[in-house]
C-alpha positions in Angstrom: 97.8 97.0 88.7 101.5 98.3 88.7 103.6 95.4 87.8 107.3 95.9 88.9 109.8 95.5 86.0 111.7 92.9 87.9 108.6 90.7 88.2 107.8 91.2 84.5 111.2 90.1 83.5 111.0 87.0 85.7 107.5 86.2 84.0 108.8 86.4 80.5 111.8 84.1 81.6 109.4 81.6 83.1 106.7 81.9 80.4 107.5 78.2 79.4 107.5 76.9 82.9 104.2 77.9 84.5 102.2 78.0 86.8 104.6 79.4 89.3 104.9 81.8 92.4 107.4 84.5 92.4 108.2 86.2 95.8 109.8 89.7 95.6 112.1 89.4 98.9 113.8 92.9 98.1 110.3 94.5 98.0 109.1 92.6 101.2 112.2 93.8 102.9 111.8 97.4 101.8 108.0 97.3 103.0 108.7 95.8 106.3 111.6 98.2 106.8 109.0 101.2 106.3 106.5 99.6 108.7 108.6 99.2 111.6 109.7 102.7 112.3 105.9 103.8 111.8 105.0 101.8 114.7 107.6 103.1 117.0 107.6 101.3 120.2 105.0 98.9 119.5 106.0 95.4 119.4 105.3 93.7 115.9 104.8 89.8 115.7 104.2 88.5 112.4 101.2 86.2 111.9 102.7 83.1 110.4 99.4 81.9 109.3 99.3 84.4 106.5 102.5 82.9 104.6 104.9 80.7 106.3 107.5 80.2 103.3 110.9 80.2 105.0 112.5 82.9 102.7 109.6 85.3 103.7 110.4 84.5 107.6 114.1 85.1 107.1 113.4 88.4 105.1 111.1 89.7 107.9 113.1 88.5 111.1 115.0 91.7 111.3 112.0 93.9 111.2 109.7 92.2 113.9 109.9 91.3 117.5 108.6 87.7 117.0 106.1 85.6 115.3 102.5 84.4 116.0 101.8 80.5 115.3 98.5 78.7 115.2 99.6 75.2 115.5 102.4 73.0 116.7 103.6 72.5 113.0 104.0 76.4 112.6 105.7 76.5 115.8 108.2 73.8 114.8 108.4 75.3 111.3 109.4 78.8 112.7 111.8 77.1 115.1 113.6 75.2 112.3 114.1 78.3 110.1 114.6 80.8 113.0 115.8 78.8 116.1 115.9 81.8 118.6 112.8 83.5 117.5 110.0 84.6 120.0 106.7 82.9 119.5 103.3 83.5 120.5 101.0 80.5 120.2 97.3 81.4 119.3 94.1 79.6 118.0 90.9 78.2 119.4 91.8 74.5 119.1 95.0 74.1 120.9 95.9 70.0 121.8 97.3 69.2 125.0 100.7 68.4 123.0 100.5 72.1 121.6 99.8 73.6 125.1 103.3 72.1 126.1 105.2 73.7 123.5 107.6 76.3 124.9 106.9 79.7 123.7 107.1 83.4 124.6 103.4 83.8 125.2 100.4 81.2 125.1 97.0 83.2 123.9 94.7 81.3 126.0 91.2 81.0 124.3 88.8 79.8 127.1 88.8 78.7 131.0 88.6 74.8 129.7 91.8 75.5 127.7 93.5 77.2 130.8 92.4 74.1 132.9 94.2 71.8 130.5 97.2 74.0 130.6 97.3 74.2 134.3 97.1 70.3 134.3 100.4 70.0 132.3 101.9 71.4 135.4 104.7 73.3 133.4 105.5 76.9 133.7 103.9 79.2 131.2 103.5 83.0 130.3 99.7 83.8 128.8 97.4 86.3 127.7 93.9 86.0 128.0 92.1 86.6 124.4 89.2 88.5 125.1 86.3 88.8 122.8 84.6 92.2 123.5 80.8 93.2 122.7 81.8 96.0 120.4 80.8 96.9 116.8 83.0 95.5 114.0 80.9 97.0 111.0 82.8 97.1 107.9 85.2 94.2 108.7 86.0 91.6 106.1 86.0 88.8 109.0 84.7 89.2 112.4 86.4 87.2 115.2 85.0 89.1 117.9 82.0 91.8 118.6 79.7 88.8 119.5 79.2 85.1 119.8 82.2 83.5 117.8 84.4 80.6 118.6 87.4 82.9 119.3 88.4 84.3 122.7 86.1 84.6 125.6 83.6 86.9 127.1 84.3 89.0 130.2 82.6 86.2 132.2 85.2 83.5 130.8 88.1 86.2 131.6 86.9 86.4 135.1 86.8 82.7 135.4 90.2 82.6 134.0 91.7 85.1 136.6 90.1 83.2 139.5 91.8 80.1 138.1 95.1 82.1 137.9 95.1 83.3 141.2 95.1 79.8 142.9 98.5 78.9 141.5 101.7 80.2 140.5 103.2 78.1 137.6 101.0 79.8 134.8 101.9 83.5 134.9 99.3 86.0 133.6 100.7 89.0 131.7 97.7 90.7 130.1 95.3 90.4 127.2 95.1 89.5 123.5 92.2 90.5 121.2 92.0 90.1 117.4 88.3 91.2 117.0 88.3 91.8 113.2 90.1 91.8 109.8 90.0 94.1 106.8 89.8 97.4 108.6 91.5 100.7 108.0 93.5 102.4 110.6 90.8 104.5 112.5 88.5 101.6 112.9 91.5 99.4 114.2 92.4 102.3 116.4 88.9 102.3 117.8 89.0 98.8 118.7 92.5 99.0 120.2 91.0 101.8 122.5 88.2 99.7 123.5 90.5 96.7 124.2 93.0 98.9 126.2 90.1 100.3 128.5 88.9 96.7 129.3 92.7 95.7 130.0 93.4 98.5 132.2 90.2 97.8 134.1 91.7 94.6 135.0 95.3 96.0 135.9 96.8 94.6 132.8 100.2 96.1 131.6 100.7 94.1 128.3 98.2 94.1 125.5 98.0 92.4 121.9 95.6 93.9 119.9 96.3 91.6 116.9 96.0 92.5 113.3 93.4 92.9 110.7 94.8 95.7 108.8 93.0 96.3 105.6 94.4 95.1 102.3 92.1 96.4 99.4 92.2 93.8 96.7 89.9 96.1 94.3 92.3 98.7 94.7 95.8 96.9 94.5 98.0 100.1 94.5 96.8 101.4 97.8 98.3 100.5 101.3 97.4 100.6 104.7 98.0 103.7 106.4 100.9 102.6 108.9 102.1 106.1 109.8 98.5 107.0 111.1 98.2 103.7 112.9 101.5 104.1 114.7 100.9 107.6 115.8 97.3 106.5 117.1 98.8 103.5 118.9 101.6 105.7 120.2 98.8 108.1 121.5 96.8 105.2 123.1 99.7 103.6 124.9 100.2 104.7 128.4 103.7 104.8 130.1 105.1 101.4 131.2 102.5 99.6 128.8 103.7 96.9 126.4 101.5 97.1 123.2 101.8 94.5 120.5 100.3 94.1 117.0 100.1 90.9 114.6 100.2 91.9 111.1 100.1 89.0 108.6 98.3 89.9 105.1 99.4 93.6 105.2 103.0 92.9 105.5 103.3 90.0 102.9 100.5 90.1 100.3 102.1 92.8 98.1 105.3 90.7 97.9 103.8 87.6 96.1 102.9 87.1 92.4 101.3 83.9 90.8 102.0 83.4 87.2 100.0 81.4 84.8 99.6 81.0 81.0 96.4 81.1 79.0 95.7 77.7 77.4 92.3 78.6 75.6 90.2 81.7 75.0 86.5 80.5 74.3 83.2 82.3 73.9 80.1 80.4 75.6 76.7 82.0 75.5 78.1 85.4 74.8 80.6 85.3 77.6 84.3 85.0 77.3 86.6 82.7 79.1 90.2 82.5 79.4 91.4 79.2 80.7 94.8 79.4 82.2 97.2 77.0 83.8 96.8 76.3 87.5 93.7 77.9 89.2 92.2 78.1 92.6 93.7 75.0 93.8 97.1 77.1 94.0 95.5 80.7 94.5 92.3 80.1 96.6 92.4 83.9 97.8 89.7 85.1 95.1 87.4 82.4 96.0 87.8 82.7 99.8 87.6 86.4 99.7 84.8 86.8 97.1 86.7 89.2 94.8 88.5 89.5 91.5 92.3 88.9 91.9 94.0 91.7 90.3 96.3 90.9 87.4 98.0 91.9 84.5 98.4 90.2 80.9 102.0 90.1 79.3 101.2 89.7 75.6 103.2 86.8 74.6 100.8 84.8 72.7 99.1 84.8 69.5 96.1 83.9 67.5 92.1 84.6 68.1 91.4 85.9 71.6 89.5 88.7 73.4 90.2 92.4 72.4 89.3 95.1 75.1 86.0 93.2 76.4 84.8 91.7 79.5 86.9 88.2 80.1 86.6 85.8 83.1 89.6 84.1 83.9 89.5 80.4 85.1 91.6 77.8 86.0 91.8 73.9 85.0 89.6 72.5 87.7 86.2 70.6 87.1 84.3 73.1 89.1 82.4 76.4 88.2 83.9 77.9 91.4 87.5 77.7 89.9 87.5 81.5 89.0 90.3 84.0 89.7 88.7 87.0 88.1 85.1 87.6 86.6 84.4 89.8 83.6 87.3 92.1 83.8 87.8 94.2 80.5 91.2 93.0 79.0 92.7 91.8 75.9 94.0 88.3 76.1 95.4 85.6 73.4 96.2 81.9 74.0 100.0 81.9 75.1 99.6 85.1 77.0 101.3 85.1 80.5 99.0 86.1 82.9 100.3 87.6 86.4 98.1 87.9 89.5 99.5 90.3 92.3 98.7 90.5 95.8 99.4 86.6 96.1 101.9 86.9 99.1 99.5 86.0 101.8 96.6 83.5 102.3 97.3 82.1 98.8 99.4 78.8 98.3 99.1 77.5 101.6 95.2 78.0 102.2 94.7 76.0 98.8 93.2 72.8 98.1 96.5 71.6 96.4 95.7 68.1 95.6 92.2 68.3 93.9 92.4 66.8 90.5 96.5 66.0 91.4 97.5 68.7 88.9 101.4 69.8 89.3 102.5 72.0 92.1 103.6 75.5 91.0 107.4 76.4 90.8 108.7 78.9 93.5 111.0 81.6 92.6 112.6 84.3 94.6 113.7 88.1 93.7 116.5 89.1 96.1 
C-alpha cells in the first residue's frame, strides 16, 4: 500500500495520541475533481451514508450536483453543513416524518410507501425505485436482481404508476435503481443499460442508476475506471434524458486513514498476533467486508516482535472477531504505528463505538 508522505508525517506526529483518523481533504478534492469531468453531463449525487463527516461534505460540494440521504438525521446533518444542497431521500424504511422532509427527490420504495406519502397531502417529486430481475453476479452486495427488501418489481411499479395517475400533488419524474455494489465499469454499464431500457419503456426521462463502483481492498492502489464508465454512460444516454449516479465509497474510501499503535506482539500456538490500540469498534470495514484492511507499519517501536512473517492484527475488544488483518507477512514491534488505509468510507460511522467503552479516536484533517 502506498502511504502518502503527508499521512506518514502526521502519523509520526500523532504516535503518542492514537488511535486516530486522518482525512486527506486535499487528496479527496483532487480525486473528486478528476471524477467530475469524466462523467461529463451525468449528474453526481454523493451517497452520504458512505461518510457524513462535515469536512468531507464541504470538500465534495463543489464537485457534485447533490447528496443522497437515507434518514431524517442525515438530511438534517447535510442541511446544517450545506444549507443550499439538493437532496435525494432514499432507503427502504422511511417514517411518515421522513416522508415529509422537503427534498429534491424522494426515492419511493413500494406502493405502501407511496400511499403514505400521498396521505401527507404535501407536494413531492419522486423517482420509483425498481428492482429488476437481472443477473448481478460478482457483486459484493446485491440489492436487486431478485427478492430483496429494496425497491419493487415491475408489478409494484405498475401499481405505483396507477396511484400517481389519480392525483397531482406527487409528481413522478422517473426511476431509481441501485441493484448491486462492488462492480467494475463494464458490469455497472450493463446494469445501467437494463435500467434505462425499462425506464424508456414507461416513458421516463429521468433515471438514477445508483452507485456500486468497485473499491478493491485487496488491491489498494487500483481505482475504479471513471473514464470508461463516463464514456459508457454518455453513449447510453439519449438526448433530453437526465442521467444520475450516486457514488459513495468510491469517492471517499481513499482519503481516510486509521492510525493505531502496537501494544503487544504475542505468539499463541505457533501464530503471531499484534494487538493494536482501537480495533473494529472504530473500523468495522474488514469485518463487514470479510477482508484484510490494507496497512503500512511505521517502525517507531523497539523490542522483540515479528520479523518478516505472517501476523494477525487485532484490536482491544474481547471477541475473536476483532480482526483488522489476518496472517499478513510483515515486520512489527510493540510501539510501532500501524496505518490502515482505505478508511474513508463505511468505517467509523458503521462501527459499534460503545462496545467496552474504549476512548473514541481523534479526528485530524490534511488540507
